[in-house]
N, C-alpha and C positions, 0 to 999 in steps of 0.2 A: 504494500500500500504506500503510495506516495501522496503527500499532502502537507498540511500545516497543522501543528498541534498548538492548542492554547490550554495551558494548565496552570494550576496553583499548587504550591506545596506547603504543608504545615508540619512542623516538628511537634510531636506529642510524646508524653511519657509512656513507656510500655504498658503500664497498668490501665491506660485510657482506652486501649484498643477494643477490649471486650465491651466496654460501655458504649463505644461508638457504634458497634453493631446493633445495639438496641436503641440508638438515638432516634427520636421522632423524625428527624430530617432524612434518615435512612429508611426506617420502617414505613413511613407514610408515602414515600416516593419510589419505593423499590419496585423494579420490574424484573420478574423472573427470580431464579435462585442465584445466590452468590457462587462464585467459583474460587477455589483455593488452589494455588500452584506454588511449586518451588522453582525459582528462577535463578539460574547462574549466568551472569553476563560478564564476558571478557572484553575489556577495552584495549584497543590497539593504537599504537603510534610508533613513530620512528625514534631512534635513540636521541635525536636532537629535537623531538617534539614538534615536528613540522605541521602535523594536523592541528594540535592545540594552538600553535601560534597563528594558524590561519582561521581559527574559530570553527573547526570541524571536529565532530566526535564520531568515532566508528566503533561499533560493538557487535559481538556475536552472542546472542542469547539462546540458552539451552533450557528447555523445559520438557522433561520426558524424552520422547523421540523427536520432538520439534526443535528445529534450529532456524532462527530468524536473524538476519543481518540488518542492522539499522545504522543509517548515517544521518546526522543532524548538523545544521549550521548553527551559528551563534544566535541568530534571530534578535529579538528584543526582550528586555526584562524591565518591566515598568509596573508600578502600582501593585507589585506582588504577583504579576502575571508573567509567565514564560510564553513567548510566542515564537515558534521556530518551524522551519521547513524540515520535513523528515522523509527519508526514503527507506522503506521497509520491505524486505523480500525474504521469503523462505529460501533456504539454501541446503544443499546436500554436503555431506562430509563434515570434517571438523575444523576447516579453515575458512578464510574469507573468500567470497566470490568476486574475483577481480573484475569480471565483465560488469557486474552490477555496481561495483564501486565507480567505474568509469562512467556508467550510465547516469550517475547523479549530475554530471556536468560541472561539479565543483573543481576548481582549478588545481588544488594540490593532489587530487586523485586522478589527474590526467598525466602526472609525472611518473614514468616507469620506475625511476630510481626510488621515489618516495614509496610507491606501492611495494616494491621489492624489499624495502627496509622495514615494513610494518611488522610489529611483533607485540605480543601481549605485554601490557604495562601494569594493569591492576584488574581486579575483578570484584563483582558484588555477588553475595549469596543472600537471597531474599525469599522470605515466605510471604506471598501476596494473596490477600483476600479481595476479590473484585466484586463490586456491586454496580449494577446499572440502575441509575435513578432517572426519573423523568416525570414530565407533566405536559400540560398543553404548551406546545411550541418549544420545548427544551428537553435535552437529554445530557446527562453527565455521567461519566464513569468515575466511580470513587474506588480508590485502591488503598488498602491498609497494608503498609509494608513494614516488615521487621526482619532484621538480619544484620549484615556487616559488610563493610568495604575492606578488601584485602589487598595489600601491596607489599609483597615480600613477606617479612615476618611481622609487619605492622598491621593492626586491625583497628577499625573505627565502627562503633555500633550505628545502626540505622533504625529509626522508628519514626515513621512519618505517614501523613495522609497526602495522597495525590488526588486532585480533582481535575479531570480532563474534560473539556467541553467537546461534546459530540455534536450537539445541535442547539441553537439558540444564542442569546446574547451573553457576553462575558459577565454581565451583572449577576447572572445566576451563580457563578462561582463565588463571587463575593458574598452573596446571600447565604449560600450553604456553609461557607467558611465561618461566617459570623455566627451561625447557629451552632456550629461545632465549638467555637471558641467560648461560647457562653456556658458550655457544660464541662469542658476539659481544658486544662492548661495547654495552650498552643502558641507556637511562634511562626510567623511567616518566614519562609526560607527564600533567600536570594541565590542560593547555590544548588545546582543539581547534584545527583550522585556522582556524575562524571567530574564535576568541578572538585568535589571533595576527594575523589579518587586521585586526581592529579596532585592536589595539595598533599595528600597522604604519601604518595609515591615520592614527592620531592622533599618531604619533611617540612612543609611550610605550615606555619600557624596563621590564624586569622590576623590580619593587620589592618590598621586604620587606612581609609582611602579618601582621597580628595574628590571634589566635584569634577564632573567631566563636561566637556563642551556640549552645548545644546545645538542640535542640527536644525537651524532655521534657515529659510531662504526667502528671496524676494517675493515669491508667489505663495508663501505660507499664509493661510487664512487665520484670523484672530483666534477662533476657537481651537484650531489645531495647534497654534503657537502656545496657548495656555496649557493645553494638555501635554505638549512636549516638555515645556518648562517644569510643570508640576510633577510629571513622571520622573524627570531628571532629579528633582529635589527629593522625591520619595525614595528613589533608588539610592541616592547618596546617603540618606538617613538609614535605610535598612541595611545597606552594605557594611555599615560600621557597627551594627548591633553584635555580630559574632565576636569582634575583637573586644568589645566591652564585656560581654557575658562570659567569654572564655577565660580572659585573664585581666579584667579590670583596667584596660588601657585608658589612661586619662586623655590621650590624644583622640581616641574614638569618641569620647564625650564631646570634645571640642568640635570634631567633624559633624557629629549629629546635631549639635547646636547650630553650626553654620548652615546645615541643610534646612533646619527649621526656620532660621532667619531668612534664608533665600526664598523659602516657600512663602513666608509671611510677606516678604517684599513682592512676590509675584501676585499674591492675593490683593495687595494694595494697588499694584499697577493695573490689574485686570478687574478691579472692583466694579466698574460700570458694566462689565460683561457678566461677572459671576455672581452678582448679588442675587439673593433668594432666601427662602426660609431656612435652608440648611446651613448657610454660611456662618451665622452667629454661633451655632453649636460647634461647627468645625473649628472656628477661631478660638473658642473657649477651651477646647481640648488641646489645641496647639499651645495655648498659653500655659495650661497645666503642665505639659511636658517640658516646656522651656523653664518653668519654675522649678522643676525637679532636676534638670540638667545644669541650670545656671550656676548654683552655688558650688558644684563640683569643679566646673571650669574656672570660676572666679577664684576659688581658694588655691587651685593649682597655679594660676598666674601669680597670685599674691605671694605664694611661697617662693616661686622660681624667680620672679622679677623684683620683688620688694625685699623679702627677708634674706634669701640666699646670697645676693651680692654683698651685703653688709656683713653677714656671718662669716663669709669667706675671708674677709679682711681681719677677722678676730678669732683665729683658730684656737681652740682649747678654752675659750672664755665661757665660764659656766652660765652667765646671764644670757648670752647670745644663744648658746645651745639649748637652754631651757625655753627660750622664746621660740626657737625653731621647732622643738618638740611639741610645744603647744599648738602651733599652726599646722604641723604635720598631722596631728591627731584630728584637727578640724577638717583638713583636706580629706583624710581617710574616711571620716564620718560622712562627709558630703558625697564622696565617690560611692560609698555603700548605698546611700539613699538614691543616687542616680541609677545604680545597678538594680536596686529593688524596683524602681519605677519601670524600667525597661523590661524586667521579668514579669511585671504585673499584667494581668489580663486586660487591664485598661489600655495598655500600650498596643497590644495586638488588636483590640477593638478599634482603637484610633486608626491604626494602619489600614485595616480593612474598610472602615468608614471613609477614610480619605481616598483610598483607591477607588471605591465605588463611586464616590462623589466626583472625582476627577474624570472618570470614564463616562459616567452617564447621570450626573446629578441634575437637580432641577434647573440649574443655570443653562444646561445644554439643550433645552427644549423651547425656550421662550424669547431669547433675545434676538432682535432683528439685525444686529451687527455682527453676528457670529461668523458670517462668511466674508466680511470685509477684508481687504488686503491689509497686511500687518505693517508695512513700512510707514505709511502716514500716521498710524496710531503710535508706533514706536517713536517717531520724531516728536510727536506732541508730548508723550510721556517724558522723554529725556530732556526736552526743553523745560518742562515744568519742574523736573527734579533739579536741573542746573540752576534755574532762577531761584528756587527755594533755598538752595544751599548758598548761592551768592548773596541773597538778601540777608540771611542769617550771619554770614561770615564777615561782610563788609570788606574793606580793603586790607585791614591788618587784624589778624587773629589775636595778636598780643594785647589788643585793647579790650578783649572780651573777658567777662568773668568766667570762672570754671563751669558754671551751669550752662552758659551760652556756648562755650566751647564743646561741651558734651552734646548739645543740640546740633551744632555744626557736624560733629562726628556722626551722629545718627543719620542726618540728611545726606552726608557724604557716602555713607554705607549704602543707602538706598540708591543713590546715583551709580555707585560702583556695581551693585547687583543688576540694576537696569541696563547699564552699559554692557556688562558681560552677557546678559541674556540676548540683547539685540545686536551685539557687535557683528555677527555673521551677515547681517543685512547691509552693512555699510563698508567703508573703505578700510584698508589695512592700517590707516592712521589711528584706528581704535586702540591698537596695541600700546602706542606711546602715551595716549591720553589715559588709558586705564592703568598703565604702569605708574604714571604721575599721581593718579588718584590713589593708588595703593600706597605709594610713599607717604602721601599726606595722611591717609588713614592710620598708617603705622605710627607716625609721630603723634597724632591726636590720641591714639590708643595709649601711648606711654604717658602723655599728659593726663589722661583720664585716670590711669593707674595711680599717679601721684595724688590726684584730687581725692581719691577714695582711701588712700593708704593711711593718712593721718586719722580720720574718723574711725576707720576700722581698727587701727591699733589702740585707739582710745577706748573703743567699745570692748576690747579684750579684757579690760579691768586687770591689767598686770600689776603685780606688786614686787617690791624689793628689786633684786637684780634684773628680773624680767622687765619691770617698768623702766629701769634705766636703759636697758638694751632697746626697748621699744622706742624710747625718746631718741636714741642715737640713730635708729633706722629712719624714723620720721625726719629728723634733721638732715641726714645724709641725702635723702631723696629730695627734700625741699631745696637743697642747694643745686640740684640739677634742673629745676624748673625754668630759670631764665634761658638756659641753653636750649631746652626742648621747645619752649615757646618761640624762640627765635628761629629754630629749625622749622616749626610749623608755619611761621610767616613766609619763610623762603619757599617751602613746598607749595603753599597756597598761591603765591605769586607765580611760581613756575607752572602750576596747573592752569591758571588763567591765560597764560600765553599759548597754551595748546589749542589747536583748532578743534572745534566741536565736530567730531567725526561724523555724526549723524546729519550734519548740515551740508555735507558734500564739499 
C-alpha cells in the first residue's frame, strides 16, 4: 500500500493499557474485534546513515509468516501530528526488496552504492493490540503497543498509543487523544520509534532544541501562515519536553518558554484573524504554563548571570558560598515545579487543545480575510511593531527609567519575533536588521537582569555573612549599569540606521 499516513502518538504507563481497552472512546466506537500481533521490525541504513540524513526510514516487519517492507519520508510533524508518505509492500525472503525500494522514487534509494550498503541498524519487538474505531464520516485505527527498541546490547522500553487516521478529519485524532488523556496519564510524542531507535543506536540522549525556520512564501495565505507559525511554535515546545523530563535540563525550560512566547506573539499578531470564543481559554492556559516555567528560567539566569560572576571572584569565602547555596536551592525548587507542571495532565490537555484549535478551531471557519495574501498584512504588522517600539524608546534609551526600558525590551521582542516569522517574504536584508535587533535585545536583557537583581536579593531576607555577600553582589552589578546603558544606546542607534527590510 502506498499513500500518506496521518497519526498521533501518546506515551502511556504500562498499567494504563488494560484500562484503555475498556475506555468508552474504544468501547463505544469499536468496529469488529481487536487483533493482537507480535511484530518484529528491523530498520536498515548505511554505516554513514545516508537514509537518516536524507529523512528516509526503511524497515522490514515480520509478523508470523508475513513480511512487509515499509519506506517512509520525513513528512511533517506539527501540533502533535505525524504526516508522512509511506510505501508498503509484502515481500518474500528475509531481506529487502531492492526493486520496491527503487520504486519509491526517493533519491537516496536510487543510488546503487547506498542500497548495497544497507544493513540492519536496530530493531523493535512489539506486542500490538489493534482496534478499528469509527463513526459517521470517520475511521481511526488505534494501536496499543508495548515492547522495546533494541540496538546492540542497549534496550529502551516502548509503551504507547498510536492513533492513525483512516478516514475523516484530523480533528478526530485530537478528540480521541483528549478522551484518553482525561483517564490515563499520557504524553504527546514528537519522536517515532525509528527516531528513538536511531538515538539509541548512536547513544544520544534527548537534548534541548532551538526554533526552526518557518517556511512562508509570497503566495502564502493568512490562514495558512498562522497555522505554519503556530505549528512551528508547538513543535518547538514539544520537542524540548523529552530533555526536561529525562534529565531536568534547564536549557529545555528556556526553549519551551521561548516557544510559548513566540506563540503568544503570533496570537497577538494574528488576533484580528483568530479571535473567537476559544481564544480566551487558550491564552489563559498558555499563561498558566508560562507561570510555571518562568521562575525556573529566571532563577537559572539569576544564579548564572548575577550570583556566579561575583562568587567566582571570592573563592572559598563562606558568605558568598552560603549565598550561592541559597539561590541554588531556589533554582532547584523552581526547576522541580516546572518539571511537575510538564508531567501534569494539564500540560498534555493544553497541547492537545492547542493542536486542535490551530488545525480547525472556531477562528478557521468565520473570518473573511483568511484567504488574503500574507505580504500586505505582514508589512502592516511590522510597521506597527516598529512604530510602537520607536515611540517607547525615543532617541536615547539612557534617558528612560528601568520600567520604561523593560517596556522597550518587550516591544523589541515582539518586533524580533514578527520579523523572524515574516523574514522569508522579504529581502535578505532581514538578516542584518534582525541581527541588530538581537544585539539590542541582549543588552536590554542584561539591563533588565540588573533592575531585578537588587529587589530580588533584598527579598531573600539574608542575614549575617549572606547579607553582606548579597550587598556586594548588588553593588558589583550596579557598577556595570552605566556601561550597559551606554551599550544599549549604541545598539538602538545602530538599529535605527538599518533599512526596514519589509519596506523593500
